[in-house]
C-alpha positions in Angstrom: 25.7 -33.0 19.2 23.3 -30.1 19.7 19.9 -30.3 18.2 19.5 -28.1 15.1 16.5 -25.9 14.6 15.3 -24.1 11.4 13.3 -20.9 11.0 11.1 -21.8 8.0 9.2 -19.5 5.7 5.7 -20.9 4.8 3.5 -19.5 1.9 1.1 -18.0 4.5 0.6 -14.6 6.1 3.0 -15.7 8.9 6.4 -14.8 10.2 9.0 -17.7 9.9 8.1 -20.6 12.2 10.7 -22.8 14.0 11.0 -26.5 13.5 13.5 -29.1 14.7 15.8 -30.8 12.2 16.3 -34.5 12.8 19.8 -36.1 12.6 18.9 -37.8 9.3 18.3 -34.4 7.6 21.0 -32.3 9.3 23.6 -33.1 6.7 21.3 -32.5 3.6 19.5 -29.2 4.5 20.9 -25.7 4.3 19.5 -22.2 4.1 17.3 -22.0 1.1 16.4 -25.7 1.1 12.7 -26.6 0.4 11.3 -28.8 3.1 8.0 -30.4 4.0 6.7 -29.4 7.5 3.5 -30.3 9.4 1.2 -27.5 10.4 -2.1 -27.8 12.2 -4.1 -31.0 12.1 -2.9 -33.2 9.2 -1.6 -30.4 7.0 1.8 -30.5 5.3 3.2 -27.4 3.8 6.2 -26.7 1.7 8.6 -24.2 3.4 12.0 -22.7 2.8 14.7 -22.6 5.5 15.7 -19.0 6.2 18.0 -19.7 9.2 19.5 -22.7 10.9 20.5 -22.4 14.6 20.9 -24.3 17.9 18.7 -22.1 20.1 15.6 -24.1 21.2 12.4 -22.1 20.6 10.3 -21.3 23.8 7.5 -23.8 23.1 6.6 -27.0 24.9 6.2 -29.1 21.8 8.3 -28.5 18.7 7.4 -30.2 15.4 10.1 -31.5 13.2 10.9 -31.1 9.5 9.4 -34.1 7.6 11.6 -34.3 4.5 13.5 -32.4 1.9 11.3 -31.8 -1.2 14.0 -30.9 -3.7 17.8 -31.5 -3.9 18.5 -28.0 -5.2 17.6 -24.9 -3.0 14.3 -23.2 -3.7 15.7 -19.8 -2.8 19.2 -18.4 -2.9 20.7 -16.2 -0.2 20.2 -13.1 -2.3 16.5 -14.0 -2.8 16.0 -14.5 0.9 17.6 -11.1 1.5 15.3 -9.6 -1.0 12.2 -11.2 0.6 13.3 -9.9 4.0 13.6 -6.4 2.7 10.2 -6.5 0.9 8.5 -7.9 4.0 10.1 -5.2 6.2 9.7 -2.2 3.9 6.1 -3.0 2.7 4.9 -4.2 6.1 3.9 -7.7 5.2 5.3 -11.2 6.0 8.0 -13.2 4.3 5.4 -15.9 3.8 3.3 -13.5 1.7 6.4 -12.7 -0.4 7.2 -16.4 -0.8 3.6 -17.0 -1.9 4.0 -14.4 -4.6 7.5 -15.5 -5.7 7.1 -19.3 -6.0 5.0 -20.9 -8.7 2.1 -23.0 -7.3 3.7 -26.3 -8.2 6.7 -25.6 -6.0 4.6 -25.0 -2.9 2.0 -27.8 -2.6 0.2 -28.0 0.7 -0.6 -31.7 0.7 1.3 -34.8 1.7 2.4 -35.6 -1.8 5.9 -34.4 -2.7 6.0 -36.0 -6.1 5.1 -32.7 -7.9 8.7 -31.6 -7.8 11.0 -32.2 -10.7 14.8 -32.3 -11.1 14.5 -31.9 -14.9 16.9 -29.3 -16.3 15.3 -27.2 -19.0 17.6 -25.9 -21.7 18.0 -22.3 -22.5 19.8 -20.7 -25.4 18.5 -23.1 -28.0 18.0 -21.4 -31.3 15.8 -22.6 -34.2 17.9 -22.8 -37.4 16.2 -23.1 -40.9 17.8 -24.9 -43.8 16.6 -26.3 -47.1 14.9 -29.7 -46.7 16.8 -32.7 -48.0 14.2 -33.4 -50.8 14.8 -30.0 -52.5 18.6 -29.7 -52.3 19.1 -29.4 -56.0 18.5 -26.5 -58.5 15.9 -28.5 -60.4 13.9 -29.7 -57.3 14.0 -26.2 -55.8 12.9 -24.5 -59.0 9.9 -26.9 -59.3 8.9 -26.3 -55.7 9.1 -22.6 -56.2 7.0 -22.7 -59.4 4.4 -24.7 -57.6 4.1 -22.1 -54.9 3.8 -19.0 -57.1 0.2 -19.2 -58.4 -1.7 -19.4 -55.0 0.8 -19.2 -52.2 2.5 -15.9 -52.8 3.4 -15.4 -49.1 5.2 -18.7 -49.0 7.0 -18.0 -52.3 8.2 -14.6 -50.9 9.4 -16.3 -47.7 11.4 -18.9 -49.8 13.0 -16.1 -51.9 13.9 -14.3 -48.7 15.4 -17.5 -47.3 17.4 -18.2 -50.4 18.7 -14.6 -50.5 19.8 -14.6 -46.9 21.5 -18.1 -47.0 23.2 -17.4 -50.3 23.4 -19.5 -53.4 26.8 -20.9 -52.5 25.5 -22.5 -49.3 21.8 -23.3 -49.9 22.3 -26.8 -51.3 25.0 -27.8 -48.8 22.9 -27.4 -45.6 23.5 -23.7 -45.1 21.2 -22.4 -42.3 20.0 -19.1 -40.8 18.3 -18.4 -37.5 14.6 -18.4 -37.8 14.4 -15.1 -36.0 16.3 -13.5 -38.9 13.4 -14.1 -41.2 10.8 -11.4 -41.7 8.2 -13.9 -42.8 5.6 -14.7 -40.2 5.7 -17.9 -38.1 2.6 -19.2 -39.8 4.2 -19.0 -43.3 7.4 -20.6 -42.1 5.4 -23.4 -40.4 3.6 -24.1 -43.7 7.0 -24.3 -45.6 8.2 -26.8 -43.0 5.0 -28.8 -43.2 5.3 -28.8 -47.0 8.7 -30.2 -47.0 10.6 -27.2 -48.3 12.4 -26.1 -45.1 13.6 -28.0 -42.1 14.2 -26.9 -38.5 17.1 -27.8 -36.3 17.5 -26.6 -32.7 21.1 -25.5 -32.1 22.5 -24.8 -28.7 23.9 -21.3 -28.7 24.8 -19.4 -25.5 23.4 -16.0 -25.0 27.1 -14.8 -24.9 27.4 -15.8 -28.6 24.2 -14.1 -29.5 25.1 -11.0 -27.6 28.5 -10.8 -29.1 26.9 -11.0 -32.6 24.4 -8.3 -31.6 27.1 -5.9 -30.3 29.1 -6.2 -33.5 26.0 -5.5 -35.7 24.3 -2.8 -33.7 24.2 0.7 -35.3 23.2 3.7 -33.1 22.6 7.3 -34.1 24.9 10.0 -32.9 22.5 11.0 -30.1 22.0 7.4 -29.0 25.7 6.8 -28.9 26.2 9.9 -26.8 23.4 8.8 -24.4 24.8 5.3 -24.2 28.3 6.6 -23.3 26.7 8.8 -20.7 24.8 5.9 -19.2 28.0 3.8 -18.9 29.8 6.8 -17.3 27.0 7.3 -14.8 27.1 3.6 -14.0 30.6 4.2 -12.8 29.2 6.5 -10.1 25.6 5.3 -9.5 23.9 1.9 -9.3 20.7 3.4 -10.8 20.4 5.7 -13.8 17.3 7.5 -15.0 17.1 7.6 -18.8 14.8 10.5 -19.7 14.3 9.9 -23.5 11.5 11.6 -25.4 8.9 9.5 -27.2 10.4 7.9 -30.4 14.0 8.6 -29.4 15.1 5.0 -29.6 15.4 4.1 -25.9 14.8 0.4 -26.8 17.9 0.3 -28.9 19.9 1.6 -25.9 18.3 -1.1 -23.7 19.2 -3.8 -26.2 22.8 -2.5 -26.4 23.1 -2.5 -22.6 21.6 -5.9 -22.3 23.9 -7.4 -25.0 26.9 -6.0 -23.2 25.8 -7.5 -19.9 25.0 -10.9 -21.5 28.4 -10.9 -23.2 30.0 -10.6 -19.7 28.1 -13.8 -18.7 25.6 -11.9 -16.4 21.8 -12.0 -16.5 19.4 -9.2 -17.6 15.9 -8.5 -16.4 13.7 -6.3 -18.6 10.5 -5.1 -16.9 7.5 -3.9 -18.8 4.2 -2.5 -17.4 1.9 -4.8 -19.4 3.1 -7.6 -21.7 -0.3 -7.9 -23.5 0.2 -4.4 -25.0 3.9 -4.8 -26.0 3.9 -7.6 -28.6 5.9 -5.4 -30.9 8.6 -4.9 -28.4 8.8 -8.6 -27.4 9.2 -9.5 -31.1 12.0 -7.0 -31.4 13.7 -8.6 -28.4 13.2 -12.0 -29.9 14.8 -10.9 -33.1 17.7 -9.6 -31.1 18.2 -12.4 -28.6 16.6 -15.4 -30.3 15.0 -18.2 -28.2 17.4 -17.3 -25.4 14.7 -14.7 -24.4 12.4 -15.8 -21.6 9.0 -14.2 -21.3 7.4 -14.3 -17.8 4.1 -13.1 -16.5 1.2 -14.1 -14.3 -0.9 -15.5 -17.2 1.5 -18.3 -18.0 0.4 -21.8 -16.9 1.5 -23.1 -13.6 3.7 -25.6 -15.4 5.4 -23.0 -17.5 6.1 -20.7 -14.5 7.5 -23.7 -12.6 9.8 -24.7 -15.5 11.0 -21.1 -15.8 11.7 -20.8 -12.1 13.7 -24.0 -11.9 15.6 -23.4 -15.0 16.7 -19.9 -13.9 17.6 -21.1 -10.4 19.9 -23.7 -11.9 21.7 -21.3 -14.2 24.9 -19.5 -13.3 24.0 -16.4 -15.3 23.8 -15.2 -18.8 19.9 -15.3 -18.9 17.6 -12.6 -20.3 14.1 -12.3 -19.0 11.3 -9.9 -20.1 8.3 -9.7 -17.8 5.9 -7.8 -15.7 6.3 -6.8 -12.1 6.2 -10.4 -10.8 9.4 -11.2 -12.7 11.4 -9.1 -10.2 10.9 -12.1 -7.8 12.5 -14.6 -10.2 15.8 -16.4 -9.1 18.1 -14.7 -11.6 21.6 -15.6 -10.6 24.6 -13.3 -11.4 22.1 -10.5 -12.2 23.9 -7.7 -13.9 21.2 -5.3 -15.3 17.6 -4.5 -14.6 15.8 -2.4 -17.2 12.5 -0.8 -16.0 10.8 0.5 -19.2 8.1 3.2 -18.7 9.2 3.4 -15.1 6.5 6.0 -14.4 3.7 3.5 -15.0 1.5 2.7 -12.0 1.2 -0.9 -13.1 4.6 -1.6 -11.5 3.0 -1.2 -8.0 1.1 -4.2 -6.7 -2.0 -2.9 -4.8 -3.7 -6.1 -3.8 -3.0 -8.7 -2.4 0.2 -8.5 -0.3 3.0 -8.1 -0.9 2.1 -4.6 -2.1 5.5 -3.9 -3.6 6.7 -1.6 -6.3 8.8 -3.5 -8.9 10.5 -0.3 -9.9 11.6 0.5 -6.3 12.5 -3.1 -5.7 14.8 -3.0 -8.8 16.5 0.0 -7.3 17.0 -1.8 -4.0 18.5 -4.8 -5.8 20.9 -2.5 -7.6 22.1 -0.9 -4.4 22.3 -4.0 -2.4 22.9 -7.0 -4.7 25.4 -5.7 -7.2 23.3 -5.2 -10.3 22.8 -2.0 -12.2 19.3 -0.5 -12.8 18.2 1.7 -15.7 14.9 3.5 -15.3 13.5 4.7 -18.7 10.7 7.0 -19.6 9.7 9.9 -21.7 7.7 11.2 -18.7 9.6 10.1 -15.6 7.7 9.9 -12.3 8.4 12.9 -10.1 9.9 10.6 -7.5 12.5 9.3 -9.9 13.2 12.7 -11.4 13.7 14.1 -7.9 16.0 11.3 -7.0 18.1 12.0 -10.1 18.0 15.8 -9.4 19.3 15.2 -5.8 22.1 12.9 -7.0 20.7 9.6 -5.8 20.4 8.4 -9.3 22.4 9.2 -12.4 20.6 11.1 -15.1 20.8 10.9 -18.9 18.7 13.0 -21.3 17.9 11.8 -24.9 15.9 14.6 -26.5 16.1 13.7 -30.3 13.7 11.4 -32.1 15.4 8.5 -33.9 15.7 8.5 -37.7 13.3 10.8 -39.7 10.7 11.1 -36.9 9.8 14.6 -35.8 7.8 15.8 -32.8 4.1 16.3 -33.6 2.7 19.7 -33.9 0.3 20.1 -31.0 -2.9 22.2 -30.9 -5.1 22.9 -27.9 -8.7 23.0 -29.0 -11.3 24.8 -26.7 -14.4 22.6 -26.5 -16.6 25.3 -25.0 -15.7 27.8 -27.8 -16.2 25.1 -30.4 -19.6 24.2 -29.1 -20.7 27.9 -29.0 -19.6 28.4 -32.6 -21.4 25.2 -33.7 -18.0 23.7 -34.8 -18.3 20.6 -32.6 -19.8 17.4 -34.1 -20.0 14.0 -32.5 -17.7 15.2 -29.6 -15.0 16.2 -32.1 -14.0 19.8 -32.6 -13.4 21.3 -36.0 -9.6 21.4 -35.6 -9.5 17.7 -34.9 -12.1 16.9 -37.6 -10.1 18.7 -40.2 -6.8 16.9 -39.3 -8.6 13.5 -39.4 -10.0 14.3 -42.9 -6.5 15.3 -44.2 -4.9 12.2 -42.7 -7.4 9.9 -44.3 -7.0 11.7 -47.7 -3.3 11.1 -47.5 -3.7 7.4 -46.6 -2.5 7.9 -43.0 -3.9 6.6 -39.7 -5.5 8.3 -36.7 -5.6 7.4 -33.0 -8.3 8.9 -30.7 -7.9 8.8 -27.0 -10.9 8.9 -24.5 -10.3 7.6 -21.0 -13.8 6.3 -20.5 -15.1 3.0 -21.9 -18.7 2.1 -22.7 -21.1 4.4 -24.5 -21.6 6.8 -21.7 -20.1 7.1 -18.1 -23.6 7.1 -16.7 -27.3 7.8 -17.4 -29.4 10.4 -15.7 -33.1 11.2 -15.4 -33.8 14.7 -16.9 -36.8 15.1 -14.5 -35.5 14.1 -11.1 -31.7 13.6 -11.5 -31.7 9.9 -10.7 -28.6 8.0 -12.0 -28.0 4.3 -12.0 -25.6 3.0 -9.3 -24.1 -0.4 -8.6 -26.1 -2.1 -5.8 -22.8 -3.7 -4.7 -20.2 -1.0 -5.1 -22.2 2.2 -5.0 -20.4 3.6 -8.1 -22.3 4.9 -11.1 -23.0 2.3 -13.7 -21.6 2.7 -17.2 -24.1 2.6 -20.1 -23.4 0.2 -23.0 -25.5 0.8 -26.1 -24.6 -2.6 -27.4 -27.0 -4.7 -25.4 -28.7 -1.6 -24.0 -27.4 -2.4 -20.5 -25.8 -0.8 -17.4 -22.6 -2.3 -16.1 -20.3 -1.8 -13.2 -16.7 -1.7 -14.4 -15.4 -2.7 -10.9 -17.4 -5.8 -10.0 -19.0 -6.7 -13.3 -22.6 -6.3 -12.1 -24.9 -5.8 -15.1 -28.6 -4.9 -15.5 -30.9 -3.8 -18.4 -31.0 0.0 -18.9 -34.4 1.3 -17.7 -36.6 3.0 -20.2 -38.5 4.9 -17.5 -36.9 6.4 -14.4 -37.1 3.9 -11.5 -37.3 6.9 -9.1 -39.9 9.3 -10.5 -41.4 6.9 -13.1 -41.8 9.9 -15.5 -39.0 10.4 -18.0 -36.5 8.1 -19.7 -32.9 8.4 -18.2 -30.5 9.7 -20.8 -26.8 8.9 -21.4 -24.5 11.6 -20.1 -20.9 12.2 -21.3 -19.2 9.9 -23.8 -17.1 6.8 -23.8 -15.1 4.9 -26.4 -18.1 3.0 -27.6 -19.9 6.2 -28.4 -16.8 7.8 -30.0 -16.5 4.7 -32.2 -20.1 5.2 -33.4 -19.7 8.9 -33.9 -16.4 8.6 -35.9 -18.0 6.0 -38.2 -20.9 8.4 -38.9 -18.6 11.4 -39.5 -16.1 9.5 -41.7 -18.2 6.7 -43.3 -15.5 5.5 -45.6 -13.0 5.0 -42.8 -12.3 1.7 -41.2 -12.8 2.2 -37.4 -11.8 -0.1 -34.5 -11.8 0.2 -30.7 -9.3 -0.9 -28.1 -10.3 -0.7 -24.4 -10.8 -2.8 -21.4 -13.9 -4.5 -22.8 -12.1 -5.5 -26.0 -9.0 -6.6 -24.0 -11.1 -9.2 -22.1 -10.5 -11.4 -25.1 -6.8 -11.7 -25.8 -7.3 -13.0 -29.3 -9.7 -10.1 -30.1 -7.2 -7.6 -28.7 -4.4 -9.0 -30.8 -6.6 -8.9 -33.8 -7.3 -5.2 -33.3 -3.7 -4.3 -32.8 -2.4 -6.3 -35.8 -5.1 -4.9 -38.1 -4.1 -1.4 -37.2 -0.4 -2.2 -37.4 -0.9 -3.6 -40.9 -2.9 -0.6 -42.1 -6.2 -2.5 -42.4 -7.7 0.0 -39.9 -7.7 3.7 -40.4 -8.9 5.0 -37.0 -8.3 3.4 -33.7 -10.3 4.7 -30.7 -9.1 3.7 -27.3 -8.5 4.3 -23.6 -5.1 4.5 -21.9 -4.3 1.1 -23.4 -3.4 2.8 -26.7 -0.8 5.1 -25.0 1.5 2.3 -24.0 4.4 0.7 -25.9 3.0 1.0 -29.5 5.1 2.1 -32.5 2.8 2.5 -35.5 4.5 4.0 -38.5 1.4 5.1 -40.2 -0.1 7.3 -37.5 0.0 11.0 -38.4 -2.9 12.3 -36.2 -3.7 11.8 -32.5 -6.7 13.3 -30.8 -7.2 13.7 -27.0 -10.9 14.0 -26.8 -11.4 15.1 -23.2 -8.3 16.1 -21.3 -10.5 17.4 -18.5 -11.5 14.0 -17.1 -7.9 13.2 -16.5 -7.4 16.4 -14.4 -10.5 15.9 -12.3 -9.4 12.8 -10.3 -9.2 13.1 -6.5 -5.5 12.3 -6.4 -2.4 14.4 -5.7 -0.8 12.8 -8.7 -3.7 13.9 -11.1 -1.8 16.7 -12.8 1.4 14.7 -13.2 -0.5 11.8 -14.7 -2.5 14.0 -17.0 0.8 15.4 -18.3 2.3 11.9 -18.7 -0.8 10.5 -20.5 -1.1 13.4 -22.9 2.6 13.4 -23.8 2.7 9.6 -24.2 -0.4 9.5 -26.5 0.8 12.5 -28.5 4.1 10.7 -29.0 2.4 8.0 -31.1 2.1 10.5 -34.0 4.9 11.2 -36.5 7.3 8.6 -35.2 8.7 7.8 -38.7 8.4 11.2 -40.5 7.4 14.9 -39.9 3.7 14.5 -40.5 2.6 14.2 -36.9 -0.3 16.3 -35.6 -1.9 16.1 -32.1 -5.1 17.9 -31.0 -5.9 18.2 -27.3 -9.6 19.0 -26.7 -10.3 20.6 -23.3 -12.6 23.1 -21.6 -9.5 24.4 -19.7 -7.2 25.7 -22.5 -5.4 27.9 -20.0 -4.6 25.1 -17.5 -0.9 25.1 -16.9 -0.7 21.3 -17.0 -2.4 21.2 -20.4 -0.1 23.9 -21.7 3.0 22.1 -20.4 1.8 18.9 -22.0 1.1 20.6 -25.3 4.7 22.0 -25.4 6.2 18.8 -24.0 7.9 20.9 -21.3 8.5 18.3 -18.7 10.8 20.5 -16.6 8.1 23.2 -16.3 5.6 20.6 -15.1 8.1 19.1 -12.7 8.9 22.5 -11.2 5.3 23.4 -10.6 4.3 20.0 -9.2 7.4 19.6 -7.0 6.8 23.1 -5.5 3.1 22.2 -4.7 4.1 18.7 -3.3 6.7 20.3 -1.0 4.2 22.9 0.3 1.5 20.2 1.1 3.8 17.4 2.2 3.4 14.8 -0.5 6.0 12.5 -2.1 8.8 12.9 -2.8 9.0 15.2 0.2 7.2 12.8 2.4 6.2 9.1 2.4 2.7 7.9 2.6 1.2 4.7 4.1 -2.4 3.9 3.6 -4.2 1.6 6.1 -7.4 0.1 4.7 -10.2 -1.3 6.9 -12.9 -3.6 5.4 -16.1 -5.2 6.7 -19.6 -6.0 5.6 -21.0 -3.9 8.4 -20.7 -0.1 7.6 -21.3 0.7 11.3 -18.6 -1.7 12.6 -15.9 -0.6 10.0 -16.7 3.1 10.8 -16.4 2.5 14.6 -13.1 0.5 14.1 -11.6 3.0 11.7 -12.2 5.9 14.1 -10.8 3.8 17.0 -7.6 2.9 15.0 -7.1 6.5 13.8 -7.3 7.8 17.4 -4.7 5.3 18.5 -2.4 6.1 15.6 -2.6 9.8 16.4 -1.7 9.1 20.0 1.4 7.1 18.9 2.6 9.0 15.9 1.1 12.5 16.3 -2.2 14.1 15.2 -0.6 16.1 12.3 0.8 12.9 10.7 -2.5 10.8 10.7 -5.7 11.7 8.9 -9.2 10.8 10.1 -10.7 7.7 8.7 -12.2 8.6 5.3 -13.8 6.7 2.3 -11.5 6.0 -0.6 -12.5 6.7 -4.2 -14.1 3.2 -4.3 -15.7 2.9 -0.8 -17.7 -0.2 -1.4 -16.8 -3.4 -3.3 -19.4 -6.0 -3.4 -21.0 -6.1 0.0 -17.8 -4.9 1.7 -17.4 -1.3 3.0 -14.0 0.3 2.9 -12.4 3.1 4.9 -8.9 4.4 4.9 -6.4 6.1 7.2 -3.4 7.9 5.7 -0.2 8.2 7.6 2.3 10.8 6.3 6.0 10.4 7.2 7.6 13.8 6.9 11.2 14.4 6.1 13.4 13.9 9.2 11.1 11.3 10.7 12.3 7.7 10.9 10.2 5.5 8.5 11.3 2.4 10.6 10.0 3.9 13.8 6.7 5.0 12.3 6.2 1.6 10.8 6.9 0.0 14.2 4.3 2.2 15.8 1.7 1.3 13.1 2.5 -2.3 13.7 2.0 -1.8 17.4 -1.4 -0.1 16.8 -2.5 -2.9 14.5 -1.5 -5.7 17.0 -3.5 -3.9 19.7 -6.4 -3.5 17.2 -6.3 -7.3 16.4 -6.6 -8.1 20.1 -9.8 -6.1 20.6 -12.7 -8.5 20.6 -15.1 -5.9 19.2 -13.1 -4.8 16.1 -10.8 -7.7 15.4 -13.3 -9.1 12.8 -12.4 -6.1 10.6 -9.9 -6.9 7.9 -6.9 -4.5 7.8 -4.2 -4.1 5.2 -1.2 -1.7 4.9 -0.1 -0.1 1.6 3.3 1.5 1.7 4.0 4.1 -1.0 0.6 3.7 -2.8 0.6 4.4 -6.5 
């Protein structure tokens, strides 16, 4: 019998390595099996078999597989195919993909293999509420309700809701309802259970049953029904469909309907979101729809929770629904029928560091075209790449341009900040037009959202005498001034220092804050509207998950009148009470050194404007700008996506940017500025020789050119239409291999970013 060999993927930045399979293991291993293998001196790693063959590798000594670490496969054939594609397309190794895909407890690198478990975790259990045994009579229940009424009104209201939903004919005979059907909060229900009024039972229900119920009880508007029919028709011709639905149009209801249909067929659903922390409202809606059959997955779960989820999904034959961030695209969802990519334009779907630097959106499209699923990409402001793919027929396209229910599009005003300042109509960075709208909203008991894409009190401080400004000693970027604590802080590396009260350069004047951030706006708004309750939501607040949730819930419940925030407040929120939205400085969105700056300015303004008037026709949005005639601002104010797309696509084609070309960025990093400069120039010259001088830029510093004590340079490679991406990537790989063999520059760290966001 011929000796068997296995190509094994290890969770390292390596290509698959070959090991021998002993006779005792030959009958129990297969492609996808998790195995323990020796590597180096005394190290044992968990690997996954990607190929079994009989061709002896060309090495003198071949190590053998030590053992099988788990009876079930750690990766299915479809997963391995996906990993190979990601490694090939994004120019990384399958080991780096495995490292990202598998939870840490499934890839120990010690000799102990006891961390693995064969426990099967149940899915589809639903918590059912029924009346506790001790109160199953009219007299006992009446006494219990009377005891609640004086001081526990929330619990009393929850019990009345429960009785009403169960019905008087069933309540004393064990009648039950799903906990998710209750509008009362989890805390209130828990108190009723602890107090002996309600009891909880876990009932096994398949997602098919839940989905069938959902389909029979779902009511869509005429516009939504038309759009849903169009999506299903498009799925007959395309694997991927772009749903271009305006803000507040009810795209989520369509996603739920599509998901329910897929689950009813016994297939699995993956629902991708840019950031779960900012979408609690949506997750609660999904829980209400799908019960405890919904799995939430993201990188902040514990290692144990991620491992349990991975194993449970890998053992399932289908019928699962998972909502998660970009990392969820790597989960082992068997019989996958539908992938929903909500807010598909969001740059959070692209992993920038570390490898694999993949796009979850584009990976979802690949899965749809190669593994038999369908993908729906949804957005009110689609990325130009997705829109172009729909325009050219690669994707299906469905437009939903009516707001759901009574909601109307907000009236949008462009307010000239320069003219307002000259007329003396600008106070606390708020123009008169916006100030008047805020005052009216507060008088009507409505809420306000104010958007400023800078956190802190001021973006920087500057000496009025010599022009000195504070810069991070590690990163070289300007330090943000925070009035609270009177400090300067780097928003990249976290460096912090006291704000100087005399210029460190000229020792004459006191440096003054320049510009304004959310902290300053919060202070100004509190002064202008002293009776208003003001809160702030930005990256500083979000460092504490509990504080962030508290801010969101207070605004949602109407306890806060004005919410000041950065781009965080543009994503995923549906606040019924908001009637006024203010964009305080649209110009700082436009002035980024990025070919996508105007597209993203349009997306941000339209998304934040869409928070107003979602439940009625009282929405007002004011865009403050020093460039009132800028075509992007005008297009955003009118919500004219097609005009923006025409303008930007024309410019992109003229200058050779996506979607008319592909871009690969090569980053070089080292603690020596001289060495990284020498190496980057050397690599750029070689790339120009191999690919062509017109396709490769000179080495240049990125927007952040220093991080900590590491200097960074970039080289951009542009793949024009007609060129072979595979051939260009092969030439880049050749240049990097040569670079790594050079004794002078091989200490420089290099990384490749395909299709940077």
